[in-house]
N, C-alpha and C positions, 0 to 999 in steps of 0.2 A: 504494500500500500504505500505509494509515495508518488504523488503527483505534484505538481507545482501549484500554483494558483491560490486564490484567496478565499476568504470567507465567502463572499459573494463573488469574489473574484480572486483567484489565486494567481492569476496570470498578470493550489497549489489556493494552505485550502479557505479560496475561497469561499464558507468558509464561507450592486447596491450602492447607492451613493448617499452619503449623509453630509450634513453641513459641517464644515470644519470650523472649530471655534478657537480663538486665540488663547494661548496658554501663558501664564505668567512665568517669567524667567526666575524660578526659585531653585534653591538647592545648591549643593557644593559643586565646584568645578572638578571634572574627572581627573585633572592633572594633579590636584592637591588633596583630594579626599583620601584620608588615611585612617586606619583603625587606631585604637588606643595603644596598640603595640608598635606603632610606627610603620606598619605595613601599608603599602598602597593598595587600596581596594581595586583600582583600575588594573593593577598588575596581577591580582590574585587569580589563580587558575583553579583553586579549590577553597572551600571555607577555611581549611587549616592555614592556607597561605595568608588569609585575612585575619588570623588570630583566633579562629574558631567561630562557631555560630553566634555565640553571645556577643563577641566583638563586632562581627559583621552586622548583627541586628542593631547594635548600639550606633554604629556609624550610619546605617541606613536611616535610623530614626533622626539623626542629626541632619541628614540631607533632607528628610521630610517629605520627599515627593518621588514618585515613579511616573515617568511619562511614557505612555504607550499610544499606539495607533491601531485602529481597525480591530477592536475587541468588543463586539456586540455583547450585551449582557445576556442575551438569550441564545448565544452560540456556545455550545459545549460547556454550559454552566458557568460562563465567565462572570456573571453577576454574583454568584455565590463565592467564587474564588476571589474576586476583588474585595467583597465585603469581609471575607474571612481573613485575608491578608492585612487589610487595614486595621481590623479589630485586634489581630494577634500582635502586630508589630508597630502600630501607630504611624504608619507611612501612608500618605495620601496617594491614591492611584488616579492620575488624570488620563482620560482616554479621549483622544482626538479622532474625529472621523470614524466612528464605530462601525460604519458600514463599508469601510474602504477595503482595498485589496492588497495583496502581497507586494505588488509593484509600487503601490502608494507608500508603503513602509520603506522600501528600499530607496525610493526617490527622496523621501524625507531625510534618510540617513546621509545620502550623498549631497543634497542641496543645503542641509543645515549643519554641516560639519563645523564644530566649534561653537555652536549656538546652544543656549540652555533649553531651547524648546525642541531639540532633536530627540528622536525616540531613544529611550534607554534600552528597551527590549523589543523583540520582534517575534511575531507569530506568523510563520511563513509556510506556504506549500513547500514540500521538501525540495523540489528542484530549484525553487527560488533561494532556499537556504544554501544549497550547494553552490549556486551561482554567486551569492553574496560572499560566501567563504572564499571562493576563487578570486573575487575582486578585492580581498583583504579588508572587508568591512566589519568582520565579526571578531569578537574577543574569545579566545579559548577559555572555557570554564567547564569543569566537571562537577556536577552535583553529587551529593552523598550516594545516591543510588545509581551512579553512572555505569558501573560495571554490570548492573542487572539489565540495562537496556540492550537488546539484541544488537550484535555488531553491525548488521546491515541496516540498522535504524539510527546510526549516530556517526558523527565525524570522529576519527580516531583520537584527535586532540581536543575534542569538545567544543568546536566552533558552532556546532548545531547538534541537536538530537531530537528525535521524534518524541512527541508528548501524548497525543491522542489521535484517534481517527475513527473511521467507520466505513460502511459499505454503501455503494450506490443503491438506492431503494426507490420504490414507487409508493408515494402517498396518494390516497384515494378517498374522495368524498363519497362514502357509501350510500348517502341519501340521494345524490345526484347521478351516480353511476351505478347502473343495475348490477353489473358484475365487474368487480375490480380486476385489473390485469395482474398477472403473476409472472409474465415473461415479456421480453422485448417483442417476440413474435405476436403476442396478444395485442400489442399497441397498434398493429396494422389493421385490426378489425374495424369495419365501417361504423360500429356502434360508438367508437371513441372520437368521432368527428369534432374537431375544434377543441378537444379537451386536454391534450397532452402538452405539458409545458416544462421548460427548464427554468432555472432561477437566474439565468443571464446568458451572456455570450461565452462560449467555450474558450475563446481567445483571452478572456479576462476572468472568468469564473472557474474556480477550482472544481466545484461540484458539476458544473456544466461540462467541463473538460472530462471529468471522470465519467459522466454519462455517455459521452461519445466513445470513450475507451471501452466502457462496458458494452455498448451496442456493437462495437467492433468485435469483441470477444464472442458475443452472441451470434455474430453474422459471418463467422469464418475467418476473422482477422486475428491479430495477435499484438503483443506489445511492440513488435517491429512493424506492424501494419495497421494503422488506425483508419485507413481509408474506408474499409467496409462500414465503420461506424458513421462516417460522414455520409456515405451513400445511403445508410439506413434512414438517417434524418431527412435526407433529400426525398426519399420515398415517402416518409411520413408526412412531409410537407406537401408533396404532390397529392397524396390521398386526402388532404384536408384535415387530417387528425392533429397535426402539430400547430400550435398557436405561438405567435411571436411574443405574446405577453409574458414578461418575466414573472415567474411565480414568487409570491411573497405571502405572508400570512394574510395581508389585506386582500390580495387578489383571490386567495382561496376562500376567504369568508364571503366575498362578493359573488362567488360562483364562476369567476372568470377562468380559473385554472384548477378544475376539479381533479386532475391527475398531475401530480408534480414529481418530477424525477430529481432527487436530491439525496444528500447524505442521510443515512438511517437515523443518526442522532438528532438531526434537525426535524425530519418528518415525525419521528417518535415523540420528540418534545412537543410538537404541535398538538398531539392527541390530548395532552393534559389541558392546554389552553382552550382547545375547541370543545371539549366535553361539556363545559359549563355553558357554552353557547348553543348547545343542541346540535353540534356538527359531529357526525360519526366519521372520524378520520382513521383509516386503516393503513397499515404499513407492511410492505412485503419486499424482501430482497429478491430480485428476479432470478429465476431458476437457471436461465440460460446466459447470464452475463454478470457473474459475480466479480466486482471490481472494488478494491479497498484502497484507502489512502490514509496516511498520517500527516498531521501538520507538525512542523518543527518549531522549537524554541531556540532563540539565539539572543546574544547581547551585542549591542552596538559597541564596536571597538573603542569609540570615543564617547561613550555614554556620559551625559552630564551628571548622572547620579549612579556611579558605578557600584556602590555598596548596595543600594536599593535594587539595582538590576540583578545582582547576584543573589540577593536574599529572595527576590521574586522567583528566580529559577529553583532555588531550594524548596520553596513552598509548593510550587507546581508539581515537583517530583516527589514530595513527601507523601506518606500514606494518606494524610488528610487531603492533600490536593488531588491526588490520583483518584481517590474515592469520590470526591466532588465531581470530577470529570464523569465518572461512572454514573453518578446520580443524574447527570445531564444526558445520559444515554450514549456518551462517547466511550470508546474502548481505550483505556489507558495503556501507554507503552509498557508500563511495569505490571500489567495485569497478571501475567504468568508468575513473575517473581513474588507478587503479593499473595497470590493464591497459595503458593508453596509456603510462604511465611505465615499464613493465617491472618493477614491484615486486610484482605479483600472484602468489600461489602458484598456478601453473597446475595442478599435480597435485591440489591440494585443490579447485580450481574444477571440475575434471573429474568430481568425485565427487558434485556436486549433482544432485538429481533434475531430469530434463529438463522444460522448459516451452517453449511456443511463444508468439510474440507479445510485445508490450510491455505490462507491467501498467499499469493506470490505477487511481487512488485516489479514494475518496469525499472530498468536502470536509468541513470541520469541521461545517458546518450539516447536511449529509447524515448524518453520523455521529451527531450529537446527536439528530436526528429518529429515526434508527433505534434508538438506545438507548431513547428514550422509548416507541416502539412495543413493543420487547422488554419493557420494564418493565410495560407494561399487558397484554400478551397471552401472554407465554411460559408462565407458570405454568398458566393455564387450558388452553393448547394441549396441554401434555404431561402434565397431571395425570391421575390415575386409573389 
């Protein structure tokens, strides 16, 4: 599972445009922020390097602020994570452009270098994280549970590591759709005319990109060949079943996008919100195109609040943070290790959509090639 794009757009996971608000330039400068032991937080590659967790937490509290971009409160339970971090450590989390994309985050890092409103931390589609590491934008940092993260889901020196993820799924308004689809093949049936939607453009949206990859796997393609997925959506468009309306909670409630292809943790999260509104939202991982992706965490190499940035990473990968992901229906990267250690929230794990088999993930080069093909072919395939 590792694609690139944003929350709504990972291009990785996106993973939607929201207003950007100005942020105050508060906090310590990354070049001077040090722990009580005289260690530079900006140079720390582990909590031990920063004098230990207590020293790191104390320095983060002095900085007072963590600046982030593109963290919607309803995405993978970020609301609970932000609230929990602030309560536990007394550090204010400021989130700019919560509906933004991975590329928005990277652009902010490069354009605001040396400024106090630059992002401290990044939540990126994994290929974006890999690209940012290659550009020298990320700080090496290994959280306490770093060794328990699978090797193929982290950078060897800790510039990025996967945090949470899920599977491409079909969300369906069971009151508007007589029989909800369970496969990509089903989506081509005439009964779904004008009902099938993505949450954005696959050139910008992580989940939309994942949907095209999943469609490719269901249509004879592979990680090396995403074209069958593009062809599938072209066929879906020609049949009249695909709608260009980007799926959101609002469009679902209005009945504009009764079938939404999105990450399972987002679609499953909608069920809770919709239940009180009388909307019966069902979620299925398609049987013929299982595709999964993780989103990665990283620290800006020149984060204006370096201690807070590292403390945030420690919180996200703690048992508390990973279980909060699980309560938001996202599959935490440390799920297997926590299950073995007896720290996994079993009740929350039982609520995840059922899948079979072990997921496999495209390589960085496969993703890059797929993104290029999307950029060249998608608009023409679904236009008109």
